[in-house]
LUMLOFI-298201 format. One line per field, with one value per atom (N, C-alpha, C): residue in three letters; x, y, z; residue number from 0; atom name. Coordinates in pm, whole numbers, plus 50000, padded with zeros to 5 digits. Layout:
aa <- (ala	...) $
px <- (X	...) $
py <- (Y	...) $
pz <- (Z	...) $
i <- (NUM	...) $
at <- (CA	...) $
***
This chain:
aa <- (unk	unk	unk	unk	unk	unk	unk	unk	unk	unk	unk	unk	unk	unk	unk	unk	unk	unk	unk	unk	unk	unk	unk	unk	unk	unk	unk	unk	unk	unk	unk	unk	unk	unk	unk	unk	unk	unk	unk	unk	unk	unk	unk	unk	unk	unk	unk	unk	unk	unk	unk	unk	unk	unk	unk	unk	unk	unk	unk	unk	unk	unk	unk	unk	unk	unk	unk	unk	unk	unk	unk	unk	unk	unk	unk	unk	unk	unk	unk	unk	unk	unk	unk	unk	unk	unk	unk	unk	unk	unk	unk	unk	unk	unk	unk	unk	unk	unk	unk	unk	unk	unk	unk	unk	unk	unk	unk	unk	unk	unk	unk	unk	unk	unk	unk	unk	unk	unk	unk	unk	unk	unk	unk	unk	unk	unk	unk	unk	unk	unk	unk	unk	unk	unk	unk	unk	unk	unk	unk	unk	unk	unk	unk	unk	unk	unk	unk	unk	unk	unk	unk	unk	unk	unk	unk	unk	unk	unk	unk	unk	unk	unk	unk	unk	unk	unk	unk	unk	unk	unk	unk	unk	unk	unk	unk	unk	unk	unk	unk	unk	unk	unk	unk	unk	unk	unk	unk	unk	unk	unk	unk	unk	unk	unk	unk	unk	unk	unk	unk	unk	unk	unk	unk	unk	unk	unk	unk	unk	unk	unk	unk	unk	unk	unk	unk	unk	unk	unk	unk	unk	unk	unk	unk	unk	unk	unk	unk	unk	unk	unk	unk	unk	unk	unk	unk	unk	unk	unk	unk	unk	unk	unk	unk	unk	unk	unk	unk	unk	unk	unk	unk	unk	unk	unk	unk	unk	unk	unk	unk	unk	unk	unk	unk	unk	unk	unk	unk	unk	unk	unk	unk	unk	unk	unk	unk	unk) $
px <- (72349	72449	72570	72687	72810	72879	72914	72989	73112	73227	73356	73363	73313	73320	73221	73131	73031	72894	72819	72685	72591	72522	72427	72293	72185	72051	72016	71935	71893	71759	71747	71624	71533	71408	71310	71257	71224	71162	71169	71180	71168	71024	70956	70812	70773	70853	70814	70937	70917	71026	70966	71042	70998	71120	71092	71200	71159	71237	71212	71338	71322	71437	71554	71522	71622	71691	71639	71696	71599	71645	71564	71577	71462	71460	71370	71404	71328	71269	71144	71081	71118	71186	71244	71172	71137	71088	71207	71244	71360	71323	71408	71385	71372	71263	71239	71161	71122	71048	70911	70819	70685	70684	70567	70553	70592	70573	70608	70758	70838	70982	71032	70939	70978	71040	71144	71211	71239	71247	71287	71439	71504	71651	71699	71806	71869	71935	71943	72001	72144	72221	72361	72373	72265	72267	72233	72189	72146	72252	72349	72455	72422	72471	72451	72304	72224	72081	72041	72136	72112	71989	71971	71859	71726	71717	71592	71559	71660	71639	71596	71658	71620	71476	71440	71305	71203	71233	71143	71128	71239	71235	71158	71173	71097	70948	70908	70765	70712	70791	70748	70733	70829	70821	70698	70665	70546	70422	70416	70301	70288	70399	70396	70342	70391	70342	70194	70149	70007	69923	69970	69896	69894	70004	70007	69904	69889	69790	69649	69623	69491	69466	69566	69552	69521	69590	69567	69427	69380	69246	69141	69160	69067	69070	69190	69204	69133	69157	69093	68942	68894	68751	68691	68761	68715	68714	68822	68829	68719	68696	68594	68456	68428	68299	68282	68388	68381	68359	68427	68411	68268	68212	68075	67978	67997	67909	67923	68046	68070	68003	68020	67960	67809	67753	67609	67553	67618	67573	67597	67713	67751	67670	67647	67581	67430	67377	67233	67157) $
py <- (39689	39690	39767	39722	39792	39850	39977	40044	40104	40064	40109	40086	39972	39936	40006	40085	40158	40100	40068	40013	40125	40099	40195	40126	40201	40149	40163	40068	40073	40145	40225	40298	40213	40201	40134	40233	40355	40454	40592	40694	40831	40872	40919	40942	41087	41180	41321	41408	41538	41635	41763	41829	41957	42047	42175	42272	42367	42368	42455	42535	42667	42757	42721	42703	42675	42538	42451	42317	42216	42145	42042	41912	41849	41718	41625	41497	41395	41298	41259	41159	41022	40943	40817	40699	40600	40471	40377	40326	40239	40096	40027	39887	39801	39723	39635	39700	39828	39899	39941	39963	40009	40162	40219	40364	40435	40368	40430	40459	40390	40410	40514	40576	40679	40798	40855	40971	41076	41202	41313	41326	41321	41326	41436	41504	41603	41531	41600	41539	41492	41570	41531	41403	41365	41239	41119	41147	41040	41016	40935	40900	40765	40741	40613	40584	40688	40670	40732	40745	40812	40764	40633	40577	40611	40596	40626	40775	40859	41003	41042	40985	41013	40968	40850	40798	40890	40937	41028	41159	41220	41348	41333	41219	41193	41189	41120	41113	41252	41330	41465	41552	41545	41626	41591	41463	41420	41477	41469	41521	41672	41744	41889	41924	41855	41881	41849	41740	41705	41813	41861	41965	42096	42129	42250	42242	42124	42106	42125	42070	42086	42233	42301	42443	42526	42496	42570	42543	42419	42386	42461	42466	42538	42687	42743	42884	42917	42835	42861	42848	42751	42734	42855	42907	43026	43147	43166	43279	43270	43150	43130	43163	43117	43143	43291	43357	43500	43580	43541	43610	43595	43474	43449	43537	43543	43625	43773	43819	43958	43990	43902	43925	43927	43835	43829	43958	44005	44126	44249	44260	44379	44394	44285	44291	44267	44251	44229	44358) $
pz <- (89170	89066	89119	89084	89123	89001	89011	88906	88970	88920	88975	89126	89170	89311	89401	89342	89421	89389	89494	89474	89428	89316	89263	89242	89260	89240	89093	89044	88905	88893	88788	88761	88673	88714	88629	88527	88576	88488	88553	88471	88519	88493	88597	88590	88567	88618	88611	88629	88610	88625	88682	88769	88822	88841	88847	88865	88978	89083	89197	89223	89223	89245	89153	89025	88922	88937	89022	89039	88979	88874	88813	88891	88914	88980	88902	88906	88836	88937	88914	88998	88943	89025	88981	89045	88960	89008	89004	89121	89133	89102	89032	88994	89120	89123	89237	89349	89332	89436	89383	89474	89440	89438	89409	89399	89529	89642	89770	89779	89699	89700	89602	89526	89430	89503	89442	89504	89398	89443	89357	89366	89250	89246	89153	89195	89109	88992	88879	88759	88783	88860	88884	88966	89036	89112	89024	88902	88812	88706	88741	88647	88586	88467	88397	88370	88347	88320	88186	88097	87970	87896	87884	87810	87877	88007	88080	88069	88076	88067	87926	87825	87686	87659	87710	87691	87757	87878	87950	87874	87834	87763	87631	87564	87441	87467	87576	87613	87645	87718	87756	87632	87539	87417	87334	87325	87251	87319	87451	87526	87510	87511	87494	87355	87252	87116	87104	87166	87164	87230	87345	87417	87338	87271	87188	87075	87013	86908	86963	87081	87144	87174	87230	87263	87138	87027	86903	86850	86857	86810	86892	87023	87110	87077	87057	87024	86893	86788	86659	86670	86746	86764	86834	86935	87007	86915	86838	86745	86640	86588	86487	86544	86665	86731	86757	86808	86836	86708	86599	86472	86422	86434	86392	86472	86604	86689	86655	86636	86600	86467	86368	86235	86244	86323	86338	86399	86504	86575	86488	86429	86352	86224	86155	86024	86034	86155	86169	86178) $
i <- (0	0	0	1	1	1	2	2	2	3	3	3	4	4	4	5	5	5	6	6	6	7	7	7	8	8	8	9	9	9	10	10	10	11	11	11	12	12	12	13	13	13	14	14	14	15	15	15	16	16	16	17	17	17	18	18	18	19	19	19	20	20	20	21	21	21	22	22	22	23	23	23	24	24	24	25	25	25	26	26	26	27	27	27	28	28	28	29	29	29	30	30	30	31	31	31	32	32	32	33	33	33	34	34	34	35	35	35	36	36	36	37	37	37	38	38	38	39	39	39	40	40	40	41	41	41	42	42	42	43	43	43	44	44	44	45	45	45	46	46	46	47	47	47	48	48	48	49	49	49	50	50	50	51	51	51	52	52	52	53	53	53	54	54	54	55	55	55	56	56	56	57	57	57	58	58	58	59	59	59	60	60	60	61	61	61	62	62	62	63	63	63	64	64	64	65	65	65	66	66	66	67	67	67	68	68	68	69	69	69	70	70	70	71	71	71	72	72	72	73	73	73	74	74	74	75	75	75	76	76	76	77	77	77	78	78	78	79	79	79	80	80	80	81	81	81	82	82	82	83	83	83	84	84	84	85	85	85	86	86	86	87	87	87	88	88	88	89	89	89	90	90	90	91	91	91) $
at <- (N	CA	C	N	CA	C	N	CA	C	N	CA	C	N	CA	C	N	CA	C	N	CA	C	N	CA	C	N	CA	C	N	CA	C	N	CA	C	N	CA	C	N	CA	C	N	CA	C	N	CA	C	N	CA	C	N	CA	C	N	CA	C	N	CA	C	N	CA	C	N	CA	C	N	CA	C	N	CA	C	N	CA	C	N	CA	C	N	CA	C	N	CA	C	N	CA	C	N	CA	C	N	CA	C	N	CA	C	N	CA	C	N	CA	C	N	CA	C	N	CA	C	N	CA	C	N	CA	C	N	CA	C	N	CA	C	N	CA	C	N	CA	C	N	CA	C	N	CA	C	N	CA	C	N	CA	C	N	CA	C	N	CA	C	N	CA	C	N	CA	C	N	CA	C	N	CA	C	N	CA	C	N	CA	C	N	CA	C	N	CA	C	N	CA	C	N	CA	C	N	CA	C	N	CA	C	N	CA	C	N	CA	C	N	CA	C	N	CA	C	N	CA	C	N	CA	C	N	CA	C	N	CA	C	N	CA	C	N	CA	C	N	CA	C	N	CA	C	N	CA	C	N	CA	C	N	CA	C	N	CA	C	N	CA	C	N	CA	C	N	CA	C	N	CA	C	N	CA	C	N	CA	C	N	CA	C	N	CA	C	N	CA	C	N	CA	C	N	CA	C	N	CA	C	N	CA	C	N	CA	C	N	CA	C	N	CA	C	N	CA	C) $
***
């Protein structure tokens, strides 16, 4: 694809995100390429990808909320079990 006379590659999907030394990078699957062609790109290198970036951030936010719910359920289960054991030992 050409934008303003400059050839640019099209993004199929953003797969992941990482931050190293305060630099955020996104793992990009390029349209027409297989997984072997995936590359880590700085956000400033990803122009004209608003929709793909929004879709990725939305997926990540949903996953984070899901994991937080799981973590809270595990925590409450642990607290409940510990309270039961404490009550059993203390009041026996």
